[in-house]
C-alpha positions as CSV (number, residue, x, y, z in Angstrom):
1,X,43.3,-43.3,5.4
2,X,43.0,-40.4,3.4
3,X,38.9,-38.7,3.0
4,X,37.1,-38.8,-0.3
5,X,36.2,-34.8,-1.1
6,X,34.3,-36.1,-4.1
7,X,32.2,-38.3,-2.6
8,X,28.7,-38.1,-1.2
9,X,25.3,-38.2,-2.7
10,X,24.8,-37.3,-6.4
11,X,22.8,-33.8,-6.7
12,X,19.8,-34.9,-8.5
13,X,19.6,-31.5,-10.5
14,X,22.5,-30.1,-12.5
15,X,23.6,-26.9,-12.9
16,X,22.3,-26.6,-16.0
17,X,18.6,-27.4,-14.6
18,X,19.4,-24.7,-11.7
19,X,19.9,-22.0,-14.2
20,X,17.1,-23.4,-16.1
21,X,14.6,-23.3,-12.5
22,X,16.3,-19.6,-11.5
23,X,15.7,-18.4,-15.2
24,X,12.6,-19.4,-15.1
25,X,11.0,-17.4,-11.8
26,X,13.1,-14.3,-13.0
27,X,10.9,-14.2,-16.1
28,X,7.9,-15.0,-14.5
29,X,8.2,-14.4,-10.7
30,X,4.5,-15.8,-10.0
31,X,5.5,-18.9,-11.6
32,X,5.1,-21.8,-8.2
33,X,7.6,-24.5,-7.2
34,X,4.8,-27.3,-8.2
35,X,5.1,-25.5,-12.0
36,X,8.7,-25.7,-12.0
37,X,8.7,-29.6,-11.1
38,X,6.0,-30.3,-14.0
39,X,8.4,-28.0,-16.3
40,X,11.5,-30.6,-14.8
41,X,9.7,-34.0,-15.4
42,X,8.7,-32.9,-19.4
43,X,12.1,-32.7,-19.2
44,X,12.6,-35.9,-18.0
45,X,13.9,-34.8,-15.1
46,X,11.9,-36.3,-12.0
47,X,12.2,-33.9,-8.6
48,X,10.2,-33.0,-5.3
49,X,8.7,-29.7,-4.5
50,X,11.2,-30.1,-1.8
51,X,14.3,-30.4,-4.0
52,X,13.2,-27.2,-6.1
53,X,12.8,-24.7,-3.2
54,X,16.2,-24.7,-1.6
55,X,17.7,-24.4,-5.5
56,X,15.8,-21.5,-5.6
57,X,16.9,-20.2,-1.7
58,X,21.0,-20.5,-2.6
59,X,20.2,-18.2,-5.4
60,X,18.9,-15.9,-2.8
61,X,15.1,-16.1,-4.3
62,X,12.4,-16.5,-1.4
63,X,8.6,-17.1,-1.8
64,X,6.6,-14.2,-0.3
65,X,3.2,-12.3,-1.1
66,X,3.1,-10.3,-3.6
67,X,2.4,-6.7,-2.8
68,X,-0.6,-5.2,-4.3
69,X,0.7,-1.9,-6.3
70,X,-1.3,0.9,-8.1
71,X,-1.4,0.1,-11.6
72,X,0.6,2.8,-13.2
73,X,0.5,4.2,-16.9
74,X,3.3,5.9,-18.7
75,X,2.0,9.3,-18.0
76,X,1.1,8.5,-14.1
77,X,4.9,7.4,-13.5
78,X,5.8,11.0,-15.7
79,X,3.5,12.7,-13.4
80,X,4.8,10.9,-10.4
81,X,8.6,11.4,-11.5
82,X,8.0,15.7,-11.4
83,X,6.3,15.5,-8.3
84,X,9.4,14.1,-6.8
85,X,11.3,16.2,-8.5
86,X,9.6,19.5,-6.8
87,X,9.4,18.3,-3.7
88,X,12.9,15.8,-3.3
89,X,14.2,18.9,-1.4
90,X,11.6,20.4,0.7
91,X,12.3,20.5,4.1
92,X,11.0,18.6,7.7
93,X,8.9,21.6,8.6
94,X,7.7,22.0,5.3
95,X,6.3,18.0,5.9
96,X,5.4,18.3,9.3
97,X,2.9,21.2,7.9
98,X,1.2,18.9,5.7
99,X,-2.5,18.2,6.4
100,X,-2.9,14.5,4.8
101,X,-6.1,13.5,4.1
102,X,-7.5,9.9,2.7
103,X,-11.1,7.7,2.4
104,X,-10.9,4.4,2.9
105,X,-13.1,0.9,2.8
106,X,-12.9,-1.0,5.8
107,X,-15.1,-5.0,4.9
108,X,-16.1,-6.9,8.1
109,X,-14.1,-9.6,7.1
110,X,-10.9,-8.3,4.8
111,X,-9.5,-9.7,2.1
112,X,-8.3,-13.3,2.1
113,X,-6.9,-13.2,-1.2
114,X,-3.2,-12.7,-1.6
115,X,-0.3,-13.9,-4.2
116,X,3.3,-15.3,-4.1
117,X,6.4,-14.8,-6.2
118,X,10.1,-15.7,-6.1
119,X,11.9,-12.5,-5.8
120,X,15.4,-11.5,-4.0
121,X,15.7,-8.9,-0.8
122,X,14.9,-5.0,-1.8
123,X,12.9,-6.2,-5.2
124,X,9.3,-6.4,-3.9
125,X,8.7,-3.1,-5.5
126,X,9.6,-4.3,-8.9
127,X,6.2,-4.3,-11.3
128,X,6.7,-8.3,-11.7
129,X,6.5,-9.0,-8.3
130,X,3.7,-6.3,-7.9
131,X,0.1,-6.5,-7.8
132,X,-1.6,-4.0,-10.0
133,X,-4.8,-2.8,-8.3
134,X,-7.5,0.3,-8.7
135,X,-9.9,1.9,-6.8
136,X,-13.5,0.9,-6.3
137,X,-16.1,1.0,-3.8
138,X,-18.6,-1.9,-3.4
139,X,-21.0,-1.0,-0.3
140,X,-19.0,-1.4,2.6
141,X,-17.8,1.2,5.8
142,X,-16.3,4.2,4.1
143,X,-14.3,6.3,6.4
144,X,-12.8,9.2,5.8
145,X,-9.8,11.0,7.9
146,X,-7.2,13.5,8.6
147,X,-3.7,14.3,10.0
148,X,-0.7,15.5,10.1
149,X,2.5,15.2,11.9
150,X,1.4,16.7,14.7
151,X,-1.5,13.8,15.4
152,X,-4.8,12.8,14.4
153,X,-7.7,15.1,14.3
154,X,-10.6,14.1,12.5
155,X,-12.4,10.7,11.6
156,X,-15.4,10.5,9.8
157,X,-18.1,7.4,8.8
158,X,-19.5,8.5,5.4
159,X,-23.0,6.2,5.0
160,X,-23.2,7.1,1.3
161,X,-20.9,7.4,-1.6
162,X,-20.2,11.6,-1.2
163,X,-20.3,14.0,-3.7
164,X,-18.7,17.4,-3.8
165,X,-21.3,19.0,-1.4
166,X,-20.5,16.2,1.2
167,X,-17.2,16.8,0.8
168,X,-17.3,20.3,1.2
169,X,-19.3,19.9,4.5
170,X,-16.3,17.8,5.6
171,X,-13.9,20.3,5.0
172,X,-16.1,23.0,6.7
173,X,-16.5,21.1,9.6
174,X,-13.0,19.6,10.3
175,X,-10.8,22.5,9.2
176,X,-12.0,25.1,11.9
177,X,-10.1,23.0,14.7
178,X,-7.6,20.8,12.8
179,X,-4.6,23.5,12.5
180,X,-5.3,24.9,15.4
181,X,-5.4,21.4,17.4
182,X,-2.2,20.0,15.4
183,X,-0.3,24.1,15.9
184,X,0.2,23.4,11.7
185,X,2.5,26.9,10.9
186,X,0.8,29.7,9.1
187,X,1.9,28.8,5.6
188,X,0.6,24.8,6.3
189,X,-1.1,22.7,3.1
190,X,-3.7,20.5,2.3
191,X,-3.2,17.5,0.9
192,X,-5.9,15.6,-1.1
193,X,-6.2,12.8,-3.8
194,X,-7.3,13.8,-7.1
195,X,-10.9,11.9,-7.3
196,X,-13.5,13.5,-9.0
197,X,-15.6,15.1,-6.2
198,X,-12.4,16.5,-4.8
199,X,-11.2,18.1,-8.0
200,X,-15.2,19.7,-8.8
201,X,-15.4,23.3,-9.0
202,X,-17.5,23.7,-5.9
203,X,-14.5,22.2,-3.8
204,X,-11.9,24.2,-5.6
205,X,-13.7,27.2,-5.4
206,X,-14.2,26.8,-1.7
207,X,-11.0,26.1,-1.2
208,X,-9.5,28.6,-3.1
209,X,-12.0,31.5,-0.9
210,X,-11.1,30.0,2.5
211,X,-7.4,30.5,1.2
212,X,-6.2,26.7,1.5
213,X,-2.8,25.7,-0.2
214,X,-3.5,22.5,-1.7
215,X,-0.1,20.1,-2.2
216,X,-0.1,19.2,-5.9
217,X,-0.8,15.7,-6.0
218,X,-0.3,12.9,-9.0
219,X,-3.1,10.5,-10.1
220,X,-2.8,6.9,-9.2
221,X,-0.6,7.5,-5.8
222,X,-2.0,6.4,-2.8
223,X,0.9,4.9,-2.2
224,X,2.5,8.2,-1.9
225,X,0.1,9.3,1.0
226,X,0.8,8.6,4.7
227,X,-2.4,8.2,5.6
228,X,-2.3,4.5,3.4
229,X,0.0,3.2,6.6
230,X,-2.4,5.3,9.0
231,X,-5.5,2.7,7.8
232,X,-3.5,-0.4,7.7
233,X,-2.9,0.7,11.0
234,X,-6.3,1.1,11.8
235,X,-7.8,-1.9,10.2
236,X,-5.1,-4.4,11.5
237,X,-6.2,-3.2,15.2
238,X,-9.9,-3.5,14.2
239,X,-9.5,-7.0,12.4
240,X,-7.8,-8.8,15.5
241,X,-10.6,-7.5,17.6
242,X,-13.1,-9.8,15.2
243,X,-16.1,-7.5,14.9
244,X,-19.4,-9.6,13.9
245,X,-21.3,-6.9,12.2
246,X,-21.1,-3.5,11.0
247,X,-22.3,-1.6,13.9
248,X,-19.2,-3.0,15.9
249,X,-17.1,-2.8,12.7
250,X,-17.8,0.8,13.2
251,X,-17.4,1.4,17.0
252,X,-14.3,-0.3,17.1
253,X,-12.7,1.7,14.4
254,X,-14.0,4.8,16.4
255,X,-12.6,3.2,19.6
256,X,-9.1,1.9,17.7
257,X,-8.6,5.5,16.0
258,X,-8.3,7.1,19.4
259,X,-5.9,5.0,20.8
260,X,-3.4,5.6,18.1
261,X,-1.1,7.6,19.9
262,X,0.5,10.8,17.9
263,X,4.3,9.4,18.0
264,X,2.4,6.7,15.4
265,X,1.9,10.1,13.1
266,X,5.5,12.1,13.1
């Protein structure tokens, strides 16, 4: 007896229904599977979430946590493009002689909020698949650190929101040893972001007087700073040790910072 290749369980969703589902999540990636089920029910098609998900999977759309990215306006994008054009052809030697710096906030219990979206591989950085973020401080532990390809150098707890004079003091304390310890070349460059206290006249004068060359930096660009990866690694390590108070949090930050090997920075 010849097998009947057309036999089998009839699909609940028609090709048209499937196209509608795919189009819906492509327009709005944050549409949940539950929303899709409700949408189909309104058209008279009753299905479960377990029916909807395989349809999206077949179109290479997987549910993933949405990345948080800086909120960029057109002027930010223009400056970032100019930065990329000016530095795209810099060789490895140039980047190995950049002293990167940044500040961060580490919370005792961290952030629990996250958002999922449907997207294809390689689409994680598309604007519709990211969560815009802005910088803010809310009283948790603040840290300042700097590093280069040769390794980590300094790490400092900031006990209050620092102004430009405090920032200059930080630079005075740490610049003297950074270039020697990391064996930076004679033409090493200092990177800082465009926080108002970093770009003040007091700071600009100190950097000029001490002949420190500063890397041009576009605003709203924390994702261009490799120090962000360093902070993420530090927070992951500290979070795994589950500190219970702010004193312990600071202590564990110091311990884990010291454990990060120089090979991680290269």
